[in-house]
N, CA, C and O atoms as a MOPAC input file, in Angstrom:
PM7 MOZYME 1SCF
protein

 N    122.17000 1   115.18400 1   178.04600 1
 C    123.10200 1   114.77500 1   177.23100 1
 C    123.31500 1   113.28100 1   177.52400 1
 O    123.28600 1   112.85900 1   178.68000 1
 N    123.53100 1   112.48100 1   176.45100 1
 C    123.81800 1   111.18500 1   176.73500 1
 C    124.73800 1   110.69700 1   175.74100 1
 O    124.93300 1   111.44000 1   174.77900 1
 N    125.34600 1   109.58600 1   175.78500 1
 C    126.43300 1   108.98800 1   174.85800 1
 C    126.46000 1   107.51400 1   174.85100 1
 O    126.00100 1   106.87500 1   175.79800 1
 N    126.99800 1   106.93600 1   173.78300 1
 C    127.08500 1   105.61300 1   173.91100 1
 C    128.62700 1   105.50800 1   173.66600 1
 O    129.26200 1   106.35400 1   173.03500 1
 N    129.16800 1   104.37900 1   174.23100 1
 C    130.64200 1   104.21800 1   174.31700 1
 C    130.74800 1   103.42100 1   173.03800 1
 O    129.84800 1   102.80800 1   172.46400 1
 N    132.27800 1   103.57200 1   172.63000 1
 C    132.53400 1   102.54900 1   171.51800 1
 C    132.42600 1   101.08600 1   171.93700 1
 O    132.31900 1   100.15900 1   171.13400 1
 N    132.46400 1   100.95900 1   173.27000 1
 C    132.32400 1    99.70300 1   173.54600 1
 C    130.62600 1    99.70000 1   173.90700 1
 O    130.13000 1   100.27900 1   174.87400 1
 N    129.99500 1    99.02600 1   173.04300 1
 C    128.46700 1    99.20400 1   173.30500 1
 C    127.83500 1    98.40800 1   174.40000 1
 O    126.60600 1    98.40700 1   174.47700 1
 N    128.51600 1    97.76800 1   175.20700 1
 C    127.96100 1    97.16300 1   176.31000 1
 C    127.52600 1    98.12100 1   177.57500 1
 O    126.72800 1    97.77300 1   178.44500 1
 N    128.17900 1    99.36100 1   177.52000 1
 C    127.89100 1   100.36300 1   178.52600 1
 C    126.94800 1   101.69900 1   177.73900 1
 O    127.03000 1   101.93700 1   176.53400 1
 N    126.26300 1   102.29900 1   178.49200 1
 C    125.55600 1   103.52900 1   178.14900 1
 C    125.97100 1   104.41200 1   179.39900 1
 O    125.98300 1   104.09100 1   180.58800 1
 N    126.35400 1   105.77500 1   178.72100 1
 C    127.03700 1   106.76900 1   179.76300 1
 C    125.91700 1   107.90300 1   179.62100 1
 O    125.69100 1   108.45500 1   178.54400 1
 N    125.25600 1   108.19000 1   180.77500 1
 C    124.23800 1   109.03300 1   180.61900 1
 C    124.63500 1   110.44400 1   181.71500 1
 O    124.85900 1   110.42500 1   182.92500 1
 N    124.61600 1   111.47300 1   180.86300 1
 C    124.84000 1   112.89800 1   181.51900 1
 C    123.68100 1   113.50700 1   181.83400 1
 O    123.76400 1   114.56900 1   182.45000 1
 N    122.65500 1   113.09600 1   181.56300 1
 C    121.19700 1   113.75500 1   181.68500 1
 C    120.66400 1   113.27100 1   183.30300 1
 O    120.39900 1   112.10900 1   183.61200 1
 N    120.59400 1   114.34800 1   184.13400 1
 C    119.98800 1   113.85500 1   185.38900 1
 C    118.64100 1   113.48900 1   185.32700 1
 O    118.23300 1   112.65500 1   186.13600 1
 N    117.79300 1   114.03100 1   184.40200 1
 C    116.33800 1   113.88800 1   184.36700 1
 C    116.22300 1   112.38300 1   183.74400 1
 O    115.42800 1   111.59800 1   184.26100 1
 N    116.98100 1   112.00600 1   182.68800 1
 C    117.07100 1   110.76000 1   182.12500 1
 C    117.42800 1   109.81100 1   183.36800 1
 O    116.60200 1   108.97900 1   183.74400 1
 N    118.53300 1   109.93200 1   183.92900 1
 C    118.94700 1   109.07300 1   184.91600 1
 C    117.87400 1   108.81600 1   186.02500 1
 O    117.70900 1   107.68500 1   186.48400 1
 N    117.21200 1   109.80100 1   186.40500 1
 C    116.02100 1   109.72000 1   187.51900 1
 C    114.96800 1   108.83100 1   186.86100 1
 O    114.48600 1   107.88300 1   187.48000 1
 N    114.60300 1   109.13200 1   185.59700 1
 C    113.61100 1   108.31900 1   184.90500 1
 C    114.00700 1   106.80000 1   184.71100 1
 O    113.16100 1   105.90600 1   184.68900 1
 N    115.38200 1   106.58200 1   184.57000 1
 C    115.60500 1   105.08400 1   184.37800 1
 C    115.72700 1   104.45300 1   185.83200 1
 O    115.36700 1   103.28300 1   185.96400 1
 N    116.20600 1   105.14000 1   186.91900 1
 C    116.07200 1   104.70500 1   188.23800 1
 C    114.70700 1   104.34500 1   188.79400 1
 O    114.43100 1   103.43300 1   189.57400 1
 N    113.80400 1   105.36300 1   188.16300 1
 C    112.36800 1   105.20300 1   188.80700 1
 C    111.72700 1   103.94300 1   188.01000 1
 O    110.69000 1   103.43700 1   188.44100 1
 N    112.27100 1   103.51300 1   187.00100 1
 C    111.64500 1   102.49300 1   186.34100 1
 C    112.49100 1   101.16100 1   186.40200 1
 O    112.39700 1   100.28600 1   185.54100 1
 N    113.32500 1   101.08700 1   187.49900 1
 C    113.76400 1    99.93200 1   188.06900 1
 C    115.20100 1    99.65400 1   187.47900 1
 O    115.72700 1    98.59200 1   187.81400 1
 N    115.89600 1   100.50800 1   186.62600 1
 C    117.30900 1   100.15300 1   186.44900 1
 C    118.20600 1   100.72800 1   187.48300 1
 O    117.80700 1   101.53500 1   188.32300 1
 N    119.34900 1   100.32300 1   187.41000 1
 C    120.40600 1   100.55200 1   188.51200 1
 C    121.62300 1   100.88400 1   187.49500 1
 O    121.88300 1   100.27600 1   186.45700 1
 N    122.30500 1   101.99800 1   188.04700 1
 C    123.68300 1   102.28100 1   187.41900 1
 C    124.71100 1   101.40700 1   188.05400 1
 O    124.66100 1   100.88000 1   189.16500 1
 N    125.75300 1   101.34100 1   187.05600 1
 C    127.11200 1   100.58100 1   187.70100 1
 C    127.78200 1   101.50900 1   188.50500 1
 O    128.17200 1   101.14700 1   189.61500 1
 N    127.99700 1   102.78300 1   188.06700 1
 C    128.81900 1   103.68300 1   188.75100 1
 C    128.39300 1   105.13200 1   188.34500 1
 O    127.76500 1   105.32400 1   187.30400 1
 N    128.71900 1   106.06000 1   189.11700 1
 C    128.66000 1   107.34500 1   188.99600 1
 C    130.25500 1   107.90300 1   189.04700 1
 O    131.04200 1   107.52500 1   189.91500 1
 N    130.57000 1   108.76400 1   188.08800 1
 C    131.92500 1   109.20800 1   187.99400 1
 C    131.90900 1   110.76300 1   187.26400 1
 O    130.86900 1   111.26700 1   186.84000 1
 N    133.12200 1   111.36600 1   187.20300 1
 C    133.34400 1   112.52300 1   186.57400 1
 C    134.45000 1   112.24200 1   185.45100 1
 O    135.49700 1   111.60400 1   185.56100 1
 N    133.94400 1   112.86500 1   184.40200 1
 C    134.65400 1   112.54100 1   183.20800 1
 C    136.03500 1   113.55900 1   183.12600 1
 O    136.07500 1   114.76500 1   183.36800 1
 N    137.00900 1   112.76500 1   182.75500 1
 C    138.28100 1   113.66500 1   183.06100 1
 C    138.50700 1   114.54600 1   181.75200 1
 O    139.46100 1   115.32400 1   181.74800 1
 N    137.65500 1   114.45700 1   180.61900 1
 C    137.63000 1   115.30300 1   179.59700 1
 C    137.03700 1   116.55400 1   179.63500 1
 O    137.56300 1   117.58200 1   179.20800 1
 N    135.81200 1   116.45900 1   180.20700 1
 C    135.03900 1   117.76600 1   180.38700 1
 C    134.54000 1   117.98000 1   181.77200 1
 O    133.82000 1   118.96300 1   181.94900 1
 N    134.80900 1   117.22400 1   182.75400 1
 C    134.63000 1   117.34100 1   184.18600 1
 C    133.16000 1   117.33600 1   184.39600 1
 O    132.73700 1   117.83300 1   185.44000 1
 N    132.44900 1   116.90800 1   183.65700 1
 C    131.06700 1   116.58600 1   183.90200 1
 C    130.67000 1   115.17600 1   184.47900 1
 O    131.23700 1   114.16900 1   184.05500 1
 N    129.72300 1   115.10600 1   185.41900 1
 C    129.26400 1   113.87600 1   186.11500 1
 C    128.45800 1   112.87700 1   185.10200 1
 O    127.75600 1   113.36700 1   184.21800 1
 N    128.55600 1   111.74000 1   185.22700 1
 C    127.83000 1   110.89000 1   184.42100 1
 C    127.52200 1   109.66200 1   185.36000 1
 O    127.98300 1   109.53100 1   186.49400 1
 N    126.61900 1   108.72400 1   184.68100 1
 C    126.09500 1   107.69700 1   185.14900 1
 C    126.32300 1   106.55700 1   184.23200 1
 O    125.98400 1   106.72000 1   183.05900 1
 N    126.79700 1   105.53500 1   184.55400 1
 C    126.99800 1   104.19600 1   183.57100 1
 C    126.16500 1   103.19000 1   183.84600 1
 O    126.16300 1   102.66500 1   184.95900 1
 N    125.28300 1   102.76800 1   182.77200 1
 C    124.45500 1   101.76500 1   182.93100 1
 C    124.98300 1   100.77200 1   181.93800 1
 O    125.69900 1   101.03700 1   180.97200 1
 N    124.42200 1    99.29300 1   182.39700 1
 C    124.69400 1    98.39500 1   181.37200 1
 C    123.67200 1    98.45600 1   180.04800 1
 O    122.47200 1    98.62000 1   180.27200 1
 N    124.05200 1    98.34900 1   178.93400 1
 C    123.17700 1    98.34700 1   177.64800 1
 C    122.43800 1    97.16200 1   177.75200 1
 O    122.97200 1    96.09400 1   178.05200 1
 N    121.02600 1    97.30800 1   177.48000 1
 C    120.04300 1    96.46900 1   177.42300 1
 C    119.04000 1    96.76300 1   176.45700 1
 O    119.08700 1    97.87800 1   175.93600 1
 N    118.04100 1    95.88100 1   176.08300 1
 C    116.87500 1    95.94500 1   175.60700 1
 C    115.92600 1    97.02200 1   176.31900 1
 O    115.40700 1    97.99700 1   175.77400 1
 N    115.82000 1    96.64700 1   177.59800 1
 C    115.06500 1    97.48600 1   178.41700 1
 C    115.69200 1    99.03800 1   178.67500 1
 O    114.96700 1   100.01100 1   178.87700 1
 N    116.92700 1    99.08500 1   178.64000 1
 C    117.38500 1   100.36600 1   178.75300 1
 C    117.02800 1   101.14000 1   177.39500 1
 O    116.60000 1   102.29500 1   177.40700 1
 N    117.21800 1   100.48200 1   176.34900 1
 C    116.67100 1   101.03500 1   174.99200 1
 C    115.43700 1   101.44100 1   174.92400 1
 O    115.18500 1   102.50500 1   174.35900 1
 N    114.52100 1   100.72800 1   175.44300 1
 C    113.00400 1   100.88800 1   175.50600 1
 C    112.85200 1   102.20500 1   176.38000 1
 O    112.17300 1   103.16600 1   176.01900 1
 N    113.57800 1   102.13800 1   177.59900 1
 C    112.88600 1   103.09900 1   178.44000 1
 C    113.66600 1   104.58900 1   177.95300 1
 O    113.13900 1   105.63800 1   178.32500 1
 N    114.76400 1   104.63600 1   177.22400 1
 C    115.31800 1   105.92600 1   176.61900 1
 C    114.21100 1   106.26500 1   175.47500 1
 O    113.77700 1   107.41500 1   175.40400 1
 N    113.88100 1   105.53300 1   174.82700 1
 C    112.86900 1   105.80300 1   173.77500 1
 C    111.58800 1   106.35800 1   174.33900 1
 O    111.04000 1   107.29100 1   173.75200 1
 N    111.08200 1   105.85700 1   175.42100 1
 C    110.04800 1   106.24100 1   176.05000 1
 C    110.11300 1   107.59400 1   176.72700 1
 O    109.16700 1   108.38200 1   176.69300 1
 N    111.34900 1   107.85600 1   177.39100 1
 C    111.77100 1   109.26800 1   177.97500 1
 C    111.57500 1   110.26800 1   176.96500 1
 O    110.90500 1   111.27700 1   177.18300 1
 N    112.25200 1   109.97600 1   175.63000 1
 C    112.26900 1   110.99600 1   174.71200 1
 C    110.83500 1   111.26300 1   174.07400 1
 O    110.56100 1   112.35600 1   173.57800 1
 N    110.17700 1   110.48500 1   174.10500 1
 C    108.70400 1   110.45100 1   173.52300 1
 C    108.01300 1   111.40800 1   174.39900 1
 O    107.39200 1   112.39300 1   174.00200 1
 N    108.19100 1   110.99000 1   175.80200 1
 C    107.37800 1   111.83700 1   176.87800 1
 C    107.96900 1   113.23000 1   176.86700 1
 O    107.18800 1   114.15800 1   177.07900 1
 N    109.23200 1   113.49500 1   176.65000 1
 C    109.94100 1   114.99500 1   176.49700 1
 C    109.18600 1   115.45400 1   175.42200 1
 O    108.43800 1   116.40400 1   175.65400 1
 N    109.21300 1   114.99800 1   174.30700 1
 C    108.65800 1   115.49400 1   172.98800 1
 C    107.32400 1   116.06100 1   173.07200 1
 O    106.97300 1   117.14300 1   172.60100 1
 N    106.47100 1   115.06400 1   173.84400 1
 C    104.94400 1   115.44800 1   173.79800 1
 C    104.86800 1   116.74500 1   174.78500 1
 O    104.11100 1   117.67700 1   174.51300 1
 N    105.67200 1   116.75300 1   175.91200 1
 C    105.57000 1   117.92700 1   176.92900 1
 C    106.01100 1   119.11800 1   176.08800 1
 O    105.34600 1   120.14600 1   176.21700 1
 N    107.03900 1   119.12100 1   175.24300 1
 C    107.60400 1   120.20000 1   174.75100 1
 C    106.42200 1   120.83500 1   173.58700 1
 O    106.29700 1   122.03300 1   173.33300 1
 N    105.69000 1   119.82500 1   173.03000 1
 C    104.79200 1   120.24500 1   172.00700 1
 C    103.49100 1   120.77000 1   172.67100 1
 O    102.85600 1   121.61000 1   172.03300 1
 N    103.04700 1   120.39400 1   173.81300 1
 C    101.91900 1   120.71300 1   174.52600 1
 C    102.23900 1   121.83200 1   175.53500 1
 O    101.35700 1   122.26500 1   176.27600 1

């Protein structure tokens, strides 16, 4: 699960697979925290073109694996 903030400069990632993919592709998260609303852990990244590109790539790979 992932979400974008009302403040579009941040991306909140609740998906550990996606977080690992982003880290393995050179991105670094700003902080790791627990949501006070649902008590789930998340990683906060700066929003960027590179982040958007990697999220798209991650989703495409995941779709490919689910199809095959």
